[in-house]
C-alpha angles and dihedrals in degrees: 000000000000094000096064090043089054090050091050092050092048090051088055103042105013135267095258092059092047091051092049094046094047090048091054091046091050090053091050091050091052089054089047089059088070092054101051127076128215113294135048094344091060092047092051093050092047090048090050091050089052093050092048091051091047090053093047102046101068092040091052092048092053091046092052092047091050091052097049125085119248114255115243120216117216 
């Protein structure tokens, strides 16, 4: 579910901005891991990290494909 949402957002604002924002959010979530204790807080932070990664992966793949040269067949 998060992958198509990430693609939709990248179509609207650009893949570079989505990659940068999700990178910053991932870093903040890693810092949040130090602040939560075992229990629901930990599960929520881990879920948020998973959603952020699911948004970023397809956007990053499309960005890399758009930057590479097409292969020519001889």
